[in-house]
C-alpha positions in Angstrom: 99.3 56.9 72.7 102.3 59.0 73.8 102.0 61.3 70.8 98.3 61.8 71.3 98.8 62.6 74.9 101.5 65.2 74.1 99.2 66.8 71.4 96.3 67.0 73.8 98.5 68.6 76.5 99.7 71.3 74.0 96.1 72.1 72.9 94.8 72.3 76.5 94.4 76.0 77.7 97.0 77.2 80.1 95.4 78.3 83.3 97.6 80.5 85.5 97.5 83.5 87.9 98.5 86.8 86.4 100.2 88.5 89.4 100.5 91.7 87.4 96.7 92.0 87.0 96.2 91.1 90.7 98.6 93.9 91.8 97.0 96.3 89.3 93.5 95.7 90.4 94.6 95.7 94.1 96.2 99.1 93.6 93.1 100.5 91.9 90.9 99.2 94.7 93.1 100.8 97.3 93.2 104.2 95.5 89.4 104.2 95.0 88.9 103.2 98.6 91.2 106.0 99.8 89.5 108.6 97.6 85.9 107.5 98.2 86.3 106.5 101.9 85.7 109.9 103.4 82.7 110.5 101.1 81.2 107.2 102.1 81.8 107.9 105.7 80.0 111.3 105.4 77.1 109.7 103.5 76.6 107.0 106.2 76.9 109.6 109.0 74.2 111.8 107.4 71.8 108.9 107.7 72.8 107.6 111.2 70.8 108.3 114.3 72.6 110.4 117.0 73.1 107.3 119.2 75.1 105.5 116.5 77.1 108.6 115.7 78.2 109.1 119.3 78.8 105.4 120.0 82.4 104.3 120.8 83.7 102.3 119.1 82.4 103.7 115.9 79.4 102.1 114.2 80.4 102.0 110.5 77.3 100.4 109.0 74.3 101.1 111.2 71.1 99.2 111.3 69.0 102.3 112.0 68.7 105.1 109.5 67.0 108.5 109.7 66.3 111.5 107.4 66.1 113.9 110.4 69.5 115.5 109.7 68.4 116.5 106.2 65.1 117.8 107.5 66.8 119.9 110.1 68.7 121.7 107.4 65.6 122.9 105.7 63.5 123.5 108.8 65.9 125.3 111.0 67.9 127.2 108.3 67.1 128.6 104.8 69.2 125.9 103.1 67.5 126.3 99.7 68.7 129.9 99.7 72.2 128.7 100.3 72.0 126.4 97.3 70.5 129.1 95.2 73.2 131.7 96.2 76.1 129.3 95.4 74.5 128.3 92.1 73.8 131.9 91.1 77.3 133.2 92.0 79.1 130.2 90.5 77.1 130.1 87.2 77.4 133.9 86.8 81.2 134.0 87.3 81.7 131.0 85.0 79.7 132.5 82.2 81.6 135.8 82.6 84.9 133.9 82.6 84.1 132.1 79.4 82.5 135.1 77.8 85.5 137.3 78.4 88.2 134.6 78.3 87.3 133.0 75.0 87.6 136.3 72.9 90.8 137.2 74.8 92.4 133.8 74.2 91.5 133.9 70.5 92.9 137.4 70.2 96.2 136.3 71.8 96.3 133.3 69.5 95.4 134.6 66.1 95.7 138.4 66.1 99.1 140.0 66.1 98.9 142.3 69.1 101.6 144.7 70.2 103.2 143.5 73.4 101.6 140.0 73.1 104.5 138.3 75.0 104.3 140.8 77.9 100.5 140.3 78.1 101.0 136.5 78.3 103.6 136.9 81.0 101.3 139.1 82.9 98.4 136.6 82.6 100.7 133.8 83.8 102.0 135.8 86.8 98.4 136.6 87.8 97.5 132.9 87.6 100.4 132.0 89.9 99.7 134.9 92.3 98.1 133.7 95.6 94.6 135.3 95.6 94.6 135.5 99.4 97.1 138.3 99.2 94.4 140.4 97.4 92.0 140.1 100.3 92.7 143.4 102.0 92.6 145.4 98.8 89.4 143.8 97.8 87.9 144.4 101.2 88.6 148.1 100.9 87.3 148.2 97.4 84.0 146.5 98.5 83.6 149.0 101.3 84.3 152.0 99.0 81.8 150.8 96.4 79.2 149.7 98.9 79.0 146.2 97.5 78.7 144.5 100.9 76.0 141.9 100.9 75.8 142.0 97.2 76.3 139.2 94.7 78.7 141.3 92.7 81.0 141.2 95.7 81.6 137.6 94.9 81.0 137.4 91.2 83.6 140.0 90.2 86.5 138.6 92.4 85.7 135.0 91.3 85.7 136.1 87.6 89.0 137.9 88.1 90.6 135.0 89.8 89.5 132.4 87.2 89.9 134.6 84.1 93.8 134.2 83.6 93.6 130.4 83.8 90.7 130.4 81.4 92.6 132.5 78.9 95.7 130.3 79.1 93.8 127.0 78.8 91.6 128.1 75.9 94.6 129.7 74.1 96.4 126.3 74.2 93.4 124.7 72.5 93.0 127.5 69.9 96.6 127.2 68.9 96.1 123.5 67.9 93.2 124.3 65.6 94.1 124.4 61.9 93.8 127.8 60.3 92.4 126.5 57.0 88.8 126.8 58.0 89.4 130.3 59.3 91.1 131.4 56.1 88.2 130.0 54.1 85.8 131.9 56.3 87.7 135.2 55.8 87.5 134.6 52.0 83.8 134.2 52.4 83.6 137.5 54.2 83.4 136.4 57.8 84.5 138.9 60.4 86.7 138.0 63.3 83.9 137.7 65.8 81.8 135.6 63.4 84.8 133.2 62.9 85.1 132.9 66.7 81.4 132.3 67.3 80.5 130.1 64.3 83.7 128.1 63.7 86.2 128.2 66.6 84.0 127.9 69.6 81.9 124.9 68.2 85.2 123.1 67.6 86.4 123.6 71.1 83.3 122.7 73.1 85.2 120.1 75.3 87.8 122.7 76.2 85.0 125.2 77.1 83.2 122.6 79.3 86.4 121.6 81.0 87.5 125.2 81.7 84.0 126.2 82.8 83.7 123.3 85.3 87.1 124.3 86.8 85.9 127.9 87.2 82.5 126.7 88.6 84.1 124.4 91.2 86.4 127.1 92.5 83.5 129.6 92.8 81.3 126.9 94.5 83.9 126.0 97.1 85.4 129.4 97.8 85.1 130.3 101.5 87.1 133.4 102.6 85.5 136.0 100.3 82.0 134.6 100.8 82.5 134.7 104.6 83.8 138.3 104.7 81.8 140.1 102.0 78.4 138.5 102.7 76.9 138.7 106.2 73.2 138.5 105.5 71.8 135.1 106.3 69.7 134.6 103.2 72.7 135.5 100.9 75.3 133.1 102.3 76.8 130.4 100.2 77.1 126.7 100.9 80.7 126.6 102.4 79.9 129.5 104.8 76.5 128.0 105.8 78.1 124.6 106.5 80.8 126.1 108.6 78.3 127.9 110.8 76.0 125.0 111.6 75.9 124.7 115.4 74.4 122.3 117.9 71.7 122.8 120.5 74.3 123.8 123.1 77.7 125.3 123.0 79.4 122.0 123.6 77.5 119.9 121.1 78.9 119.2 117.7 76.1 118.4 115.2 77.9 115.7 113.2 74.7 114.5 111.5 73.6 117.9 110.1 77.2 118.7 109.2 77.4 115.5 107.2 74.1 116.0 105.6 75.0 119.6 104.6 78.3 118.3 103.2 76.6 115.8 101.0 74.0 118.3 99.7 76.8 120.8 99.0 78.9 118.2 97.1 76.0 116.6 95.2 75.6 119.3 92.5 79.3 119.1 91.7 79.1 115.3 91.4 76.1 115.5 89.1 77.8 118.2 87.0 80.9 116.2 86.5 79.0 113.0 85.7 76.8 114.8 83.2 79.7 116.4 81.3 82.0 113.4 81.8 82.7 112.7 78.1 83.3 116.4 77.3 85.7 116.7 80.3 87.7 113.6 79.1 87.8 115.0 75.6 88.9 118.4 76.8 91.7 116.9 79.0 93.0 114.6 76.3 92.6 116.9 73.3 96.0 118.4 73.8 97.7 115.1 74.4 98.1 114.2 70.7 98.7 116.8 68.1 98.4 116.2 64.3 
C-alpha cells in the first residue's frame, strides 16, 4: 500500500502558483492601462452629457450617453473638410517621401557615388536638426512665393522633414538585400530603375509601409506649420481645428466636443496601424536578424 501511495503521489499533477507569470501579467496590465487610460477617458467623455462632465467628483462610467458632441462638430463647423485636408496633405507628403526617398536610398546603397559619405552625414544631420528652427525661414519663403493658404505650404515642408529619415531607414533595408537577384537582372538586361521597381521594392514592402506610416503620422499630427501657413477655415487640418474649438461663452470649455474631435482625429491613425499591423511588425523586425 505504501509503494502504491508513493507512486500515485508522483504521478499526480503538481499544482502551484507561478509568481513570475503573475508579475508579468500584472506588469502588462499596468502598462496597457497606463497607455490606454487617457484614450478611454476621452472616449467616455465624448459620449457623456454635459451634466456628467461637469460633475464633481468625476463620473467615470456614466449611465447617460449622447451623440450630441459629435453632431456639433459637423453642424457648427466644417469638420469633414478638416478630415479631408489632413488626409490629403498627409497622403501627398507620404507619397512624395517614398517616391523620392526610395530611389535616393537605393542610389546611396548600390551605386558608387562621389562624396557618398558626405551625403550620408548631411542626411543624418538634417534628420537630427530641430525642424522648429526652420520656421522663420519657411515663413519668409511662403510669403515670397505666395503659397499662403495653399496645400503646398504644408506638403513641401512635411516632405522635406520626413525625407532624410525615409532615406536612412530604407537604405538600411536595401543594404540587407542580397545582390544575387540584382546581378542576374543586370545580366538579363534590366536597367537600374527597372531593378528598383520590379525587384527591390517588392522585396521591401514592409519597410516601405513602416516608413510611410511614420511619415503619415508626423504630417497628420503636425501643428505649428499648419497653424501659421493656413488661415482659411475650410483648409485647416485636424490639429488646428481641434485647438480652436470654443464654447458658447468665453469662460466655457467645451470638453465634450473637444473629446469627440480628438477621437475622430485619432481614429484614422488607429485604423491605419491596425490595417497594416503585420507589415509594420515585419518592417520593424526585418533588421533584427541578418542572414
